[in-house]
N, C-alpha and C positions, 0 to 999 in steps of 0.2 A: 757828462760824457766820459765813459770808461774806456781806457786804452790799454792794450796788451802789446808789449814788445817782445818778440820771440828771438832770443839770442842776446847775450850781454858782452860780446866782444867790444872792441874799440868803437865800431860803428853803432852797434846796438846801444852801448852806454851813452854815446853822443845823442842818439835819438831820445832815449829816456830823459836825459838831462834837459834837452831843448823843448820837448813836447810838454813836459811838466810845467814849464814856465807860462804856457799859454792860458789865458782866461777861458773859462768854460770847460776845462779839463778837470774832471772830478778826481780821477785816480789814474795812476799808471802802474801796471803790474809788469815787473821785469822778470822774464822767464828764462831759465837756462838749466842745463843738466848738472852744472857744477855750482855748489854753494859758494865756493871761494870767488867765482866770477860774479855772482850776484852781489856778494858782500862788497866787492870792489866797486861795482856799479852804483850801489846805494850810497857808498861813501863819496863818490864823485858827484852824483846828482845832488845830494844834500838837500832833498826836498821832501817835506812830510807827505806829499801826495803820492810818493813812490813807495811801493811795497815789492818784496821779492818772493818768487815762488820757484822751488826746485821741482822739475818735472822730467821724466825720462825721455819724452819726445821720440819714442821708438815706433809708435803706431798712430794711425789716424785718430783712434779713440783718445790717445793721450792729448793730442792737439785739441780735439773737440771739447774735452773737459776743461781745458784752460781758457778756451775762447768763449764758452757759453756764458752769457750775461754781459759780455764786453760789446762795445759799439764798434770800435775800430782796432785793428791789429796791424803791426808793422813787422814783416818777416825779415830777419837778419840772419839767415840760416845757410848752411852748406847747400849747394845745388841739389844734392841727393834728397833733401827733405822738402824742397820747395813745392813740388807738385802735391805732396801729402798735405802740406799746410793750406794750399788752395782748396783742396777737397774738404778739409776740416772746416775752413772758414765758411764755405757754402753750407755745410751741414749745420753749423752753429749759428748761421745767419749773422755773421760778423763781417763787416767790411775789412778788406785786407790790402795793404800796400806792400808789395813784395820787391825786395832789392834784386832778386834773381830774374834774369831775362831769358835763361835757357828753357828748353822744352815748351816753347811758345805754342806750337801747334797742338800739343797735348792739353795745354791750358785753355786754348780757344775752344776745344771740344766741350769744355764745361761752361761755355758762355750761356747757353739756355738755362742750365741748372742755376747758375748765379742770378740770372734775371728772375727766374721763378722764386728764388729765395729773397729777392729784393736787395741783393748786396752788390757792392762795387769791388771788383778785384782789379788792381793796377799792377801788372807785372813789369819787371825791369825798370824800377823807378829810383835810379841812383844818379851817377854822373854819366856813365856809358855802359849799358843803356840807361837812358833817363834824360839828362839835360841835352845831350846830343840829339836825341830823338825829336823833342819838341822844337828845337831850333831848326832842324831840317824841315819838319812839317810846316813851320811858320814861313820859312823861306819859299817853300813850294806854293803855299797859299797866296803869297804876295805876288806871284807871277801869273801871267796868262798861260804860259807854257813853260814847264820846267824840263830842262834837258839833263841836268846832272846835279846830284847832291853828294858831297863827300863829307863824311863825319869822322873827325880825327880827334883822338884822345890818348892820353898817356899819363901814368903816375910814375915819376922818375925821381932819382935822388937829387937833393940839393947839392951834395958833394959826392959825385960819382967816383968810384974806385975800381981798378981792374980786379979780376979779368973780365967781368961781365958788365961793368958800368951800370949796375941795377941793384936795387934793394927791394925786397918783398914788402909791399904796402897793404896787401890783403892775403888771402889764402894762397900758398904756393901751389896747391892742387888746382886752383882756378887759373893761376898764371900759366901753368904748363898746359892746361886745357886750351888756352889761346894758341899755343904753339903746335898742337897736334890735330885739332879739329878742322875739317873743311869749312870755308867761310861762305855763308849765304850772302848773296848780293843781288842787285838788279842790273841786268845788262840788256840793252835794246828792248826794254819793256818786259823782259821775262826774268823769273827767278832762276839764278844759276849758282853753282858751287865753284869757288876757287880753291885750289890746293892750299894747305897750310903754308904760311910765310910767303905768299905770292906778292909779286910786283913791288919789290923794295924800291923806295924812293927817298931822296934827301929833302929836307926842309929845315927851316929855321923858325925859332920863336924869340920873342923879346927877352931881355935880361930878366932873370939870371940863367936862362936856358941856353940859347944859342943854337948851334947846329945839332940836328937830330936825324933820325931815319924812321920810316914807318913802313909797315906791311899791311896787307888786307887781312882783317879779322871779321868775325861773324857780325852781321848787321841786325841779328835778332828780329824783333817784331817789325822793324821798319821795312824789311824786305817784303813783308806781306801787306802791311797797312798802307804803304805808300806806292805799291805796285799799281800801275795805271795812272798815277799822278806825276811820275817822273821817269824819264827814259833810262837813266843810269843812276845807281846808288851804291856806294861802297862805304864801309866803315874801316878805318885804319888805326892801328895802335902804334904809339910813339916810344922809341927807346933812343939812347945815345948811340953814336956811330960805332959799329963793330959788333954790337950785341946780337942783332938778328942773324948775321952770318955764322956766328959761333953756335947759336941755337939750331940753325938749319942743319949744320954738320951733325950735331947730336941726333937730330931727327932722322937724317938720312942713314945714320949708322945703327938706328934701332934703339937708342938709349931712352927714347920717349914712348916706346911701344907699350900697349896695355895687354898684349898676349902673354899668358903665364909662361914662366920658364922655371926650371929647377936648378938650384945652386946648392951643391953639397947636401942634397936631400931635402932642401927647403924650397917650397913652391912660392914664388913671388912674381913680380912683373918688372921689366926693365925700368919703367917709369918710377916705380916705388924706390928702387935702388938709386936712380938718378936724383930723386927728391932728397934723399939723405945726403948725397954727395954735394948737390948744388945748393942746398939751404945755407950752409955757412959761407958760400961764395956769393950769396945774394943779401949780404948784410952791409950796410953803409957805415960811415964813420960817426953818424949821428942819426936821430930819428927824423931829421928835417927832410922834407920832400917837396916836390913841386907837381902840381897837376895842370896839364895843358889841355885845352880844348880849342879846336878850330872847326867850324862848320861852314862850308861854302856851298852855295846853291846858285846855279847858272841857268839862264833861260831868257825869255822875252816878256816884256811888259809894254803894251801899247805899241807893238812893232819894233821896240828898241831892245837891244841886248842888255841884260842886266846881270850883275854879280852881287849877291848879298853874302856878307861874311860876318860871322860872330866869333869872337875870340876871348878866351879866358886863360890867364896865367895866375894860378893861385899857389901860395906858399904856406908852409907850416904855420899853424895857428897857435901863436905863443900865448894868447889870452886864454884860449880854451885848453891849451896844452894837448893838442891833438894834431895828427898828421893832416895835411891838406886832403889826401885821398879819403880819410875818414869824414872830414867836414863836407867835402863836395859830394860824397855819396850819401851821407846821412841827411843833410838838410833838405834836398828835394823830396825825399820820402817823408820827412817830418812835416814839411809844408803841405804835401798832398794829403796826409792824414788829417792835418788841421783843416784843410779846405773841405774834406768830407764831413768832418765834425761840424763845420759851420754851414753845411749844406750849399756850398759853392760848387760842389761836384755832385750831381744828382743822377748821372747815368748809372745804370746797373748792368751787370754782366761782367765779362772780362774785357776791360777797356784800357789798352795801352796808353801811356802818357801822351804820346804824339797825337792821339785822337781827341783829347780833351783840353790840352793846354795849347790852344791855337786861337787865332782871331781875337775875339774880345777878352778872352782869359789870358792871352799871352803876356801883354805888358804888365798887368797886375801881378802875375806870378813871378816874372823876372824882377819886378820892383821889390817884391817881398823877399826874394832870394838875396837881393842887394842889401836890404835892411838886416838880413841875417849874416852877411859877410861874404857873399858870393857875387863877384862883379863880372858881368859879361858885357864886352864892348861890341858895338855893331858898326859896320861901315858898308857903304854901297857905292 
């Protein structure tokens, strides 16, 4: 089985390293536009199965050329390249596990083409979207009638410092996207949009986290796939207290706008300026981070009110020397690719993770995640 990993940042490098360890994987090609990133990836992987390839990745044809002949690919790319990668995977007849959950409706328009090509496309297969999705779906399946599902996740510093009490654990561009885009959700059985940074609430997690705050952010594919199965569904993102209020003020003042402006003859956007200013303010005292997940599903079973809750508090992985966010994002995608290779996942088309990791597949998938180092606790 030949695997291609598109992108060799921290998450891509983790996927390369982990998937190369599996039996039945013949080769892993690590692809990036920068040779220095590939060299670093190869050094960390330290596995003869892994080879590197520098590709421009600027057109669909670039993607097709690198995917042709491969069996499974994992996309660890910027959001702007995700849809192109999906189209190329279909054209190259290569299965694809994609970390990016945005542009879901556009990807679903390719469902029939993917089925005709006989390939599996899994969008949004990380921690959130990803783990949170299939936990919510499983909770809904366990009920006779599901009233509400709340998907909560956040990547936060182990040692937060002012003024924003946050450090970037993935692309700052993606972080700010959370703060500016309307959030898709389900309310009273219908898909709705919440304004950015809506419905601030306080909550707590076990040590070493403590008190936090959360706001509604985009529910990605679950708003579409779980519609009709649950009355209300929201996804929320966690930060330490005070962060969201400060970012909301910046949003209200226009600092996160994408509309072009001219500054001393140079055309740019407010958000680009803000990225430059905010980046050094979103650096922690160390690389250590914490990833928190809580998924709660409420409803009835056999006429009795039920609450199912899954929770994860994951810290920096010193053994692998990677952030918790890299680990908890990379390993679900790695495992999904492995399951495709092992033919444990046979569905073709565009199939979100919450449609396939439920019922009889749920416990085995969660158990394999545990073996890889991701521990999810359940209580009812």
